[in-house]
C-alpha positions as CSV (number, residue, x, y, z in Angstrom):
1,X,42.5,194.1,-75.2
2,X,45.1,191.5,-74.8
3,X,46.8,192.6,-78.0
4,X,47.1,196.2,-76.7
5,X,48.7,194.9,-73.5
6,X,51.2,192.9,-75.4
7,X,51.9,195.8,-77.8
8,X,52.6,198.1,-74.8
9,X,54.8,195.5,-73.2
10,X,56.8,195.1,-76.3
11,X,57.1,199.0,-76.7
12,X,58.3,199.4,-73.1
13,X,60.9,196.6,-73.5
14,X,62.2,198.2,-76.8
15,X,62.5,201.5,-75.1
16,X,64.4,200.1,-72.2
17,X,66.8,198.2,-74.4
18,X,67.3,201.3,-76.6
19,X,68.0,203.5,-73.6
20,X,70.5,201.0,-72.2
21,X,72.3,200.8,-75.5
22,X,72.3,204.6,-75.8
23,X,73.7,205.1,-72.3
24,X,76.7,202.9,-73.1
25,X,77.5,204.6,-76.5
26,X,80.6,206.5,-76.6
27,X,81.7,205.4,-73.1
28,X,85.4,204.2,-72.5
29,X,85.1,201.1,-70.7
30,X,88.1,199.4,-69.2
31,X,88.6,195.8,-70.2
32,X,90.0,192.9,-68.2
33,X,93.4,192.1,-69.6
34,X,93.6,188.4,-71.0
35,X,95.9,186.1,-69.0
36,X,97.6,185.2,-72.3
37,X,97.4,186.8,-75.7
38,X,97.5,184.2,-78.6
39,X,100.0,184.4,-81.5
40,X,97.2,184.6,-83.9
41,X,95.9,187.8,-82.1
42,X,99.3,189.2,-82.0
43,X,99.8,188.5,-85.7
44,X,96.5,190.2,-86.7
45,X,97.4,193.2,-84.6
46,X,100.9,193.5,-86.0
47,X,99.4,193.3,-89.5
48,X,97.0,196.1,-88.7
49,X,99.9,198.3,-87.5
50,X,99.6,197.8,-83.6
51,X,103.3,197.8,-83.2
52,X,103.7,197.7,-79.4
53,X,106.1,200.5,-79.0
54,X,103.6,202.4,-77.0
55,X,99.8,202.9,-76.6
56,X,97.8,202.5,-79.6
57,X,94.2,203.7,-80.5
58,X,92.8,201.2,-82.9
59,X,89.4,202.1,-84.4
60,X,87.5,200.2,-86.9
61,X,85.6,202.1,-89.6
62,X,84.2,201.7,-93.1
63,X,83.5,204.0,-96.0
64,X,79.7,203.5,-95.5
65,X,79.9,204.5,-91.7
66,X,78.8,208.1,-91.0
67,X,79.9,208.3,-87.3
68,X,83.3,206.8,-88.1
69,X,84.4,210.3,-89.5
70,X,83.6,211.8,-86.1
71,X,85.7,209.2,-84.3
72,X,88.6,210.0,-86.7
73,X,88.4,213.5,-85.8
74,X,88.1,213.1,-82.1
75,X,90.9,210.6,-82.0
76,X,93.2,212.8,-84.1
77,X,92.6,215.9,-82.1
78,X,93.0,214.1,-78.8
79,X,96.2,212.7,-79.8
80,X,97.4,216.0,-81.1
81,X,96.6,217.8,-77.9
82,X,98.0,214.9,-75.9
83,X,101.3,215.1,-77.8
84,X,101.5,218.8,-77.1
85,X,101.0,218.2,-73.3
86,X,103.5,215.4,-72.9
87,X,107.0,215.9,-71.9
88,X,110.1,214.5,-73.4
89,X,110.1,211.4,-71.3
90,X,106.7,210.3,-72.2
91,X,105.7,207.6,-74.7
92,X,103.4,209.0,-77.5
93,X,100.3,207.2,-78.5
94,X,99.6,206.2,-82.1
95,X,96.4,206.0,-84.2
96,X,95.6,203.0,-86.3
97,X,92.4,203.0,-88.4
98,X,91.2,199.7,-89.7
99,X,88.6,199.3,-92.5
100,X,86.4,196.4,-91.2
101,X,85.6,195.3,-94.8
102,X,89.2,194.6,-95.4
103,X,90.1,193.1,-92.1
104,X,87.2,191.0,-91.0
105,X,89.5,188.4,-89.2
106,X,90.8,191.0,-86.8
107,X,87.3,192.4,-86.3
108,X,86.0,188.9,-85.5
109,X,89.1,188.3,-83.1
110,X,88.2,191.4,-81.2
111,X,84.5,190.8,-81.1
112,X,83.5,193.9,-83.2
113,X,79.9,193.8,-83.7
114,X,79.1,197.5,-84.7
115,X,80.8,200.5,-85.9
116,X,82.5,202.7,-84.8
117,X,84.3,200.5,-82.3
118,X,87.6,201.8,-80.7
119,X,90.2,200.0,-78.7
120,X,93.1,201.2,-76.7
121,X,96.1,198.9,-76.4
122,X,99.0,199.4,-74.1
123,X,102.7,199.1,-75.2
124,X,102.5,195.3,-74.5
125,X,99.6,194.9,-77.1
126,X,97.1,194.1,-74.3
127,X,93.6,195.6,-74.8
128,X,93.0,198.1,-72.0
129,X,89.8,199.9,-73.1
130,X,87.0,199.5,-75.6
131,X,84.6,202.1,-76.8
132,X,81.4,201.5,-78.9
133,X,80.3,204.7,-80.6
134,X,82.0,208.1,-80.7
135,X,84.2,208.7,-77.5
136,X,84.5,212.1,-75.9
137,X,88.0,213.7,-76.2
138,X,88.1,214.0,-72.4
139,X,87.3,210.4,-71.8
140,X,89.9,209.3,-74.4
141,X,92.6,211.5,-73.0
142,X,91.9,210.3,-69.6
143,X,92.4,206.6,-70.6
144,X,95.5,207.3,-72.7
145,X,97.2,209.6,-70.1
146,X,98.4,206.7,-67.7
147,X,99.5,204.6,-70.6
148,X,101.9,207.4,-71.9
149,X,104.3,207.6,-69.0
150,X,104.9,209.4,-65.8
151,X,102.4,212.1,-65.0
152,X,105.4,214.2,-63.9
153,X,106.1,214.6,-67.6
154,X,102.8,216.5,-68.0
155,X,103.3,220.2,-67.7
156,X,100.5,222.1,-65.8
157,X,98.0,223.7,-68.1
158,X,98.1,227.5,-68.3
159,X,94.9,228.9,-67.3
């Protein structure tokens, strides 16, 4: 009888943890900007292609990661749609894809524990958002829009 109760408790705990992790998957979460960014981090970001000229969407992937292809599609389509909406005075976001197997130092520096993981950096190379899993296009666009320039540069959508 005690074994059945222990098994039930373990199953309920596992279900609770699984539901909690699933609810966070794909959510764009704002991150607290660091007071100072180390030179080592800036060098690793620069080597990966995060140039700092504007907002950058950095996503970690691997050949063996199935959901990473979905992230690639969502990020590409979102940036394409955002570029079409932004006016001439806006800064356009860029996409950088990093293979985690080839860049373990950057993954370690940013605390990447699972794939796919996506980061949004502003023009000053400060981490602003983090996503674990596949983000929705609407959430990604909502996070990028304020980083791309004045909202006045975005024409109203035709409906």
